[in-house]
Structure formats: structure tokens, C-alpha cells
C-alpha positions as CSV (number, residue, x, y, z in Angstrom):
1,M,110.5,89.3,81.3
2,A,108.7,92.2,80.6
3,E,106.6,91.5,84.0
4,G,109.6,91.5,85.7
5,I,110.6,94.4,84.8
6,E,107.7,96.8,85.8
7,L,107.7,94.7,89.1
8,V,110.9,95.7,89.5
9,L,109.7,99.0,87.9
10,Q,107.1,99.6,90.5
11,T,109.6,99.0,93.6
12,V,111.8,102.2,92.6
13,G,109.2,104.7,93.9
14,P,109.0,103.0,98.2
15,R,113.0,101.9,97.8
16,L,113.6,105.9,96.8
17,R,111.3,107.4,99.9
18,L,112.3,104.9,102.0
19,V,116.3,106.2,101.1
20,R,115.8,109.4,101.0
21,Q,113.9,109.9,104.5
22,Q,117.1,107.9,105.9
23,R,119.8,110.3,104.4
24,G,117.4,112.9,106.5
25,L,116.1,115.0,103.9
26,T,112.9,116.2,102.5
27,L,111.8,116.2,98.8
28,A,112.7,120.6,99.1
29,Q,116.2,119.0,100.2
30,A,116.5,116.4,97.4
31,S,115.1,119.0,94.9
32,A,118.3,121.5,95.8
33,T,120.9,119.9,95.3
34,T,119.6,117.3,92.7
35,G,118.0,120.3,90.0
36,I,114.6,117.7,89.7
37,S,111.5,119.5,90.6
38,V,110.2,119.1,94.0
39,S,106.9,118.1,92.3
40,T,108.5,115.2,90.5
41,L,110.2,113.6,93.3
42,S,107.4,113.6,94.4
43,R,105.4,111.8,91.6
44,L,108.8,109.6,91.5
45,E,108.1,108.0,94.9
46,S,103.7,107.9,94.8
47,G,105.2,105.6,91.9
48,T,102.4,108.3,89.7
49,R,105.6,109.3,87.3
50,R,108.1,106.2,85.5
51,P,112.1,106.0,86.8
52,Q,113.7,107.1,84.1
53,L,117.8,107.4,84.4
54,E,118.2,110.9,83.5
55,L,116.6,111.0,87.5
56,L,118.1,108.1,88.9
57,V,121.7,108.8,88.0
58,P,121.9,112.7,90.0
59,L,119.7,110.5,93.1
60,A,121.7,107.9,93.5
61,A,124.7,109.9,93.2
62,L,122.7,112.1,96.0
63,Y,122.2,109.2,98.3
64,R,125.5,107.6,97.8
65,V,123.8,103.9,97.2
66,P,125.0,102.3,94.0
67,L,121.6,103.2,90.9
68,D,121.2,98.5,90.9
69,E,120.4,98.5,95.1
70,L,118.6,101.8,94.6
71,V,115.9,100.3,91.6
72,G,116.3,97.0,92.9
73,A,117.9,95.5,89.9
74,P,117.2,91.8,90.1
75,A,120.5,89.9,90.7
76,T,122.3,89.4,87.5
77,G,123.7,85.6,88.6
78,D,126.7,86.1,91.7
79,P,124.6,84.8,94.9
80,R,126.9,86.7,97.1
81,V,125.8,89.2,99.5
82,H,127.7,92.4,100.4
83,P,126.7,93.2,103.7
84,R,127.6,97.0,104.6
85,P,127.8,96.6,107.7
86,V,125.6,100.1,109.9
87,T,126.9,100.8,114.0
88,H,124.7,102.4,115.8
89,H,124.0,103.4,120.0
90,G,127.5,101.0,119.6
91,R,125.7,97.7,118.5
92,T,126.7,96.5,115.1
93,V,124.1,95.1,112.4
94,I,125.5,93.4,109.7
95,P,123.1,92.1,107.0
96,L,123.1,88.9,105.7
97,S,120.2,88.9,103.5
98,R,119.3,90.8,100.7
99,S,116.4,93.2,102.3
100,T,113.4,92.6,100.0
101,G,112.4,89.5,102.2
102,D,109.6,89.2,104.1
103,V,112.5,87.4,106.6
104,Q,115.4,88.7,106.8
105,V,119.2,88.0,108.5
106,F,121.1,89.7,110.5
107,K,124.7,89.7,112.4
108,L,124.5,91.4,116.0
109,V,127.5,92.1,117.4
110,L,127.0,93.7,121.3
111,P,130.1,95.7,123.0
112,P,130.0,94.4,126.5
113,T,128.1,97.4,128.4
114,A,129.9,99.0,131.1
115,H,126.2,100.1,132.7
116,V,123.6,98.0,132.0
117,P,120.1,100.7,132.3
118,E,116.9,99.5,133.2
119,P,115.2,97.6,129.9
120,V,112.9,99.8,128.3
121,L,110.6,97.0,126.6
122,G,109.5,97.3,123.0
123,T,107.0,95.7,120.6
124,H,106.7,95.4,117.0
125,Q,104.7,93.2,114.6
126,G,106.8,90.3,113.6
127,Y,108.6,87.0,115.1
128,E,112.3,86.7,116.0
129,W,114.5,84.2,116.9
130,L,117.8,84.5,118.4
131,Y,121.2,83.0,118.5
132,V,123.9,83.9,120.3
133,I,127.5,82.7,118.9
134,E,129.8,84.3,121.6
135,G,129.2,85.9,124.4
136,R,126.8,86.4,126.9
137,L,123.1,87.7,126.1
138,R,119.8,88.6,128.6
139,L,117.0,88.8,126.8
140,V,113.9,90.1,129.0
141,L,110.7,88.9,127.2
142,G,107.8,89.8,129.0
143,E,108.2,88.7,132.8
144,H,111.0,86.5,132.3
145,D,113.7,88.0,132.4
146,L,116.8,85.2,131.2
147,E,120.4,84.6,130.2
148,L,121.4,83.2,126.8
149,P,125.2,81.4,126.3
150,P,126.5,80.4,123.6
151,G,124.9,78.1,121.2
152,E,121.1,78.6,123.5
153,A,118.3,79.5,120.9
154,A,115.2,82.7,121.4
155,E,112.0,82.3,119.2
156,F,109.4,85.1,120.3
157,D,106.3,87.1,118.4
158,T,108.1,90.6,119.0
159,R,104.1,92.0,119.5
160,V,104.7,90.1,123.4
161,P,107.0,92.8,125.1
162,H,110.7,92.2,124.5
163,W,114.8,93.7,125.8
164,F,118.1,92.7,125.4
165,A,121.8,94.0,125.7
166,N,125.5,92.5,126.6
167,E,125.8,92.2,129.6
168,G,129.5,89.8,129.6
169,T,132.2,91.7,129.4
170,A,133.2,90.8,125.9
171,P,131.8,91.4,123.0
172,A,128.4,89.1,122.4
173,E,128.1,87.9,118.7
174,V,124.2,87.2,117.6
175,L,122.5,85.6,115.1
176,S,119.2,87.3,114.6
177,I,116.4,86.6,112.4
178,F,113.4,88.4,111.6
179,G,109.6,88.4,110.8
180,R,107.9,90.3,109.5
181,Q,104.8,89.4,109.0
182,G,104.9,86.8,112.0
183,A,106.2,84.7,109.3
184,R,107.8,81.5,112.6
185,M,111.3,79.6,112.4
186,H,110.1,75.7,111.1
187,V,112.2,73.7,112.5
188,R,112.6,71.0,111.0
189,A,114.3,68.3,112.6
190,R,115.3,68.4,115.6
191,P,117.7,66.7,117.7
192,S,117.5,63.5,119.8
């Protein structure tokens, strides 16, 4: 039991840094709002200071994150994932898995795009699997330019230059499974 608590405590610092950076705050700004010194915040984030409740409560309030999420507390028996959709550039991303694992699952809702810009192909570490639930997805993968209708899937190494968008007239819904360290999907049974 003590080992499990110690493991949770070790992840608090990096999580605090990530949440602060996602909110676009500097250490000085977080310090000014919470009254916690910059040096204490820095030591918390680096893991050299043990997180304590009187430090975490004001940070959770500042970052508008539940305390259990901020510290990465283990689940209390409730197996449900409580998704918090995020909309960025018109795309809605709904996390369907807890974000702490090597593999993450998302539902993407992509609005129809009247004018689709020329694809800007990006690369990053990982491996992705896309499945089109509804609508049509254009996937540019290296030299391939593909259109995926509902029911089709694509699996690819994200180090290959890629880009995807909805070029249809209705929203597209896509299931995305992403492995950060290049973890691939393992298909155990294939239809005949």
C-alpha cells in the first residue's frame, strides 16, 4: 500500500507542471494568485518537495481541476471514464480513456470544412489507429491521399508525415487510438 502511495506522489510534480503550462501560467503568476512562493512551486513541480494538502488545494482551485485529478489519485472503484470534451480549431476531442496510460483513446468530431487548406503534413512519435464511425475522412499519409468512408480504418506510424480532415458536408465522427511509444494495435481475429 505504501509503495502505491509513493508512486502516486512521484507523479504529482510533473502533473502540476503540465497543468500549469496548459493554463498558460508562469510560476510567478501561479505564485501571485495562490500565495505559494515561486521556489516552493518549482520544488513541487520538480518533485524535490513532497506535495501537501495545504499547497495542493489552492493550486487545484487556480487550475480549476478536481484535487483527485490533480494528484492522479487511484480510482475508487468507479470504472467509468468521465470525458471532458475539448474543442480546438472547430474539432471536438472527447477522451475515452484515462490519460495516464501508454495508449489513449479519443472520439473526434470533425465539422465539415467549406475550404480545406492544402495539407500541412506533420510528424511525431507514436502509432495511431483511426476508425471512421460517421462521415468521410480524408487522410494524407506520406505520398498516399486516401478517403475513408464509415466503417474503414487506417493504422500508421505517426513518424510518417500525415494530415487528416473532414471534407464532407456533414460532421465526421472518428475513433482514434494513439500509442505514444509506438505501441501498435494487436488484432487477434480477422473476419474471413
